[in-house]
N, C-alpha and C positions, 0 to 999 in steps of 0.2 A: 523753633517750637511751633510756629504756625503750620509748617508743612506736616508735622506729626499728627495734626487733627484731620488730615485728609484720609479718605478711605483707601485710596490706591497706594499710599505710602507705607512702607514697612516700618514698624516701630524700631527706632535705634536711638538710644540715649548715649550720646558720646560727649566728647569734650566741648564741642561747640554748643550743644544743647545745654550742658550744665553751665557754661559761661553765660549764655543768654538768660538762663533762669536766675542766676545770681544778680545780673544787672537789672533784671526786672524787679527783684525784691528790693534792691537798693533804691531804684526809682520810686517804688511805691512808698518807701519810708522817708523820702527826701522831699524838701520843699520844691515847688508848691505841691501841697497834698490836696486830695479831693475833700470837699465839704459835704456835710449832711444836708438833705433837702429840708427846706423850711416851707411848709404848705401854706403859710400866711403870706408868702411872697410869690410874685409871678415867676413862671419858668420861662427860659429862653432855649429854644431848640435850634441849633446851628447845623445845617446839613449841606452836603455836597455830593455829587455823583460824577464819576468818571466813566470811561467806556468799559471798565472792567470791575468797578467796585463802588462802595458807598461808605461815607464817613459821616459821623454825627457826634455832636457834643451837647450834653444837657447841662445848662448853667442857670445860676441865679445871681442877682446883684450882690456884690461883696461889700467890703467896708467903703465908706464914703471918703472922698478926698478932703483934704484940709480946705481946698478952695471950693466953695459951694457952687461955683459956676460950672465945674467939671462934673460929668456924670460918673457914677461909681462903676468900677470895673466888674466884668462878669467873672464869677468864680465857678470853675467846672465842678459838676457833681459826678458825672460819669462820661465815659467815652464809648463809642461804638464804631466798629469797623467790620466790614464783610465784603466778600467778593461776589460778583454776579456769576450765575451759571452761564454756560455757552448760549442757552436760549435767551436769557435776559440781556446778554451782551448785544444781541441783535435788535433790541428795542431802539426806537428813535430817541432823540434827545429829550423830547417832551415827556415821553413815558419814563425814561430813566430818572429824570429829575423828580417826577412825582413818585416813582418807586422808592427813591431814597427817603422821601418823607414818610411813605407808608411803612418802610422797614423800621425807621426810627420810632415812629408812633407805636408800632407793634412791640418793639423791644422794651419801651418804657411806658407801656400801657398802664401799669400799676401806679405810675406817677402822674401821667397826663390825662387819664381817663375820667378824672373827677376833680378838676381844679376849681378853686373858688372864683378865680378871675381868669380871663382868657390868656393863654400863653402865646408867645410870639415865636414864629418860625423865621429864622434868619437864613437867607439864601442869596447867593450871588448870581443866580440864573434868572434872567428876565424871560426865559423860555417858558416858565410856568404861566405866563400871561396867556399862553395858547389855550389854556383850559378856562379862561374867563368867557370865551365865546361858546355858544352851543355847539357841541360835537356829537357825532354818532359814536357811542361807546360800544366797545366790544365787551365780552363777558368779564374779562379781567378788570378793565377800567370801571365797568359798572359795579363790580364788587368793591373796588377802592372807593367809589362814590358813596356806597352804602356804609362803609367803615368810617369814612370821614365825618358822618353825621353824629358819631359818638363823642367827638372832641369839640372843644370851644377854643378857637385859636384865630390868630390873624397872621398874615404873611408880610414880611418886610424885606425889601431888597437891600443888600449891602454890597459895597465894592469887593471885587475879587481879592484885593490885597489884604482885606480885613478877614477874609474867610480862609486864610492859609491853614489853620489847624485842621479844619474839617476836610480841606483839600488833601492834606497829607494823609489823613486817615482813609480817604477813598482810594489811595494808591498804595496798598500794602506791599512790602518788599517780597520778592520772589514770586510775584503773581504774573499772570499772562497779561501784559499791558497793551497788547495789540500794536497796530502799526502807528496810529495817530490818535491823540486825545481829541475830544470834541470841544476844546476850549478855543474861543476866538477864531472859529472857522467860518469864512464867508463862502457860501455856496454859489451865489451869483454876484459877480462883481458889478459895481454901478455902471461901468463902461459898456456892459452888455445890453443895457436897457436903452431903448430909443424913446426920446421924449416926443411921441407922436401926439398931435392935437386931435381931439375927438370933437367933431363939429356937432352942434346941437341941431341945426337946420341946414338943409341943402336944397338949392333950387331944383325944381322938377326936371328942367332941361339938362342940368348937369348930371342928375341921376341916370337919365336915359342915355346920355352920351357915354357914361361909364358902363352901362349894360351893353351898349353896342360894342364896346371894346372887349369886355371880358365874357360876354355871353352870346351876342348875336353874330359876331364876326365869324366868317368861315374858318378862320384859324382857331378861334376859341372852341368851336364845335358844340355849342349849346350844352354846356355842362349842367349838372343837376343843381338842386337848391343849395346843398351843403358846400359844394366846390365853388359855386358862384359867391356865396357869402364869404368863404375864405379868401378868394381873390380880392373882393371888394374891401375886406378888412385890411389887407396888405397895402392897398392903394389909397383909399379915402373912406375911412369909417365915419358914420354919423349915427345919431340917436334914432332908434326905430328902424335900423337898417335891415335886420333879419326878417321882420314881418313884411317890409316893403319888397324885398327880393323874393320872398316866398310867394307873395301874390303875383309878382311879375313873371316868375317862372311858371306858375300855374296858369297864367293867361297867355303864355307863349304858344302860338299856333303850331309852329314846327315841332316844339317839344311834345305837345299833346298828340300830334299826328304820328310821331315815331315812338311814343311811349309804349313800353311793353306792359300789357295788362297781366298782372300777377294774380288777380282775383276776377275770374270770369263771372258774368252775371248768371245767377241761377234761375232756372225756370220756376215760375210761381206754382204753388200747389193748386191743383184743380179742385174747385169747390163743387161737390155733388149736390145738385139742387133737388128739391122735392116739389110736387104739385100742391097748389093751394087746396086746403080742405082734406089733406091726407089723414086717414084714421090711424090709431095706434097699431104698430107692428104691421102695417101694410108695406113699409120699406124697411128692411132689416139689414144688419151687418152681423156676420158670424165669424168667429175665429177661435182657435184653441190656445190656451196658455199651458205650455208644457214645461218639463224640467222641475216640477215641484216635488217636495218630499212625500213619501208614501204615507197615506192616512186612511185607514179603513178600506184598503184596496184601491184607493183613488190617488192619482198623482198628476191629473190634468183637469183643467176647468174649461168647459164649453161656455163661451161668452156670446150672448145674443142681445143686441142693442137695437132699440127702436130709433131708426135714423131720421124719420121724417116728422114725428109729432112730439112725443114726450121726452125723447132721448133717454128713456128708461133702459137700464142694463139688467139682464138676468144671468146669473152665474150658476151653472149646473156641474157638479162634480162627476168626473168620469175617469177612464184610464187612457193612457197614451196609445193603447192598441185598438181603440174604438175605430170603427169604420163607418161608411155611409149609412148602413141600416141602423146602427146604434144611434147615430146623430139624428136620424129621422124619427126614431122612437122617442128620444128625449124631446124633440120638437112637438110631437103629437101629445105627449103627456103634459107638457107645461105651457105650451104656447097655442097650439091649434084649438084646443077646447074653448079658449077664451077669445081668440082673435082671428081664427080661421087661417086661410092660406095668405101668404104675402104676395103682393104684386111685383116686387123687386127685391132681390137678395144680392148683397155685396159681400165678397169674400176674396181671399187671395187665390193663388193658383193651385192650391191643394186639391188633388183629384177627389178627395172625400167630400168636398163641397161642390166642385164643378160638375161632376157626373154622378157619383154614387148617391149623394144625398137626394137629388131630384128623382132618380129612378126608384130608390127605396121608398120615398114619400108617396109617389104615385101608386106604387104597388100596394102599400099598406092602406091607401084610401080606395083602392079598386078602380083607379083611373087608367084607362088604356089610351 
């Protein structure tokens, strides 16, 4: 019957489906039966995730035992089972365990979204403790973090043998179970780790002897900072080693002599000086600002700046087709009548400034 809910499966109600349906009806009407939620009692959410699915049980405390020292058993209210999509099957163990909780909370949000007392999440995975430390969240886990703020809960770890019902629900039949489950898998065996001692202090002579071996020796070849730190870590690490080696390599004469300079020293900008007592607009700079939008027949601005005294800038609208005589006429109309001729003019290599402007200005003034 579970396969019939998949989109890629053609609907076919046969004998096996009818038999499963009858068994399901019998189980639903037989003991133990589900109980109705009592919102005056705390809820218990039991979850588990496998590599390919999630299972969850929503429960509350049932009848008390005759022996007062024993805790009451949990009576199930509802069951939940779902399979992961191929994308979610690629999540790591930390995200899958948290995803199982998020799916269960979303499924029973109408029960758990407004509880009077905090409900308890029971899980057999200590991997959830990964989320106790600050982590860099992606967009998906950041959304989970925002959704968790709507619930009032605590998390309790239980042994795996007690979490068997949720574990069975996380492994629905006829599902793609993958190659191996993620239960009790040791990624790095203890024998792979070396119990190396990390010295707090090291004599200066011993440090330099180590540098002679792994850095200064002709066979070592004067490696860079990172490679020297890696070799020292393998032989004899100590506290503050990285900074000490970085300073040692920086002070190595042979390394500095043969170091390839990737950033050449740039020539400093030349500062144009002015004479003391220079009057306004005796030393000017001129340039054209082009490529502007057309406005009242103008698309260029002639900029004239007093370079020596006040640093005042004058902006005159013009066209990009303006030549030297036009620039000279603008200078006569707006600058010459107030400040006369400049003693020095600074511009780029535009011929309109280097030759045409001077010739046109002298012709307009009648200077030969």
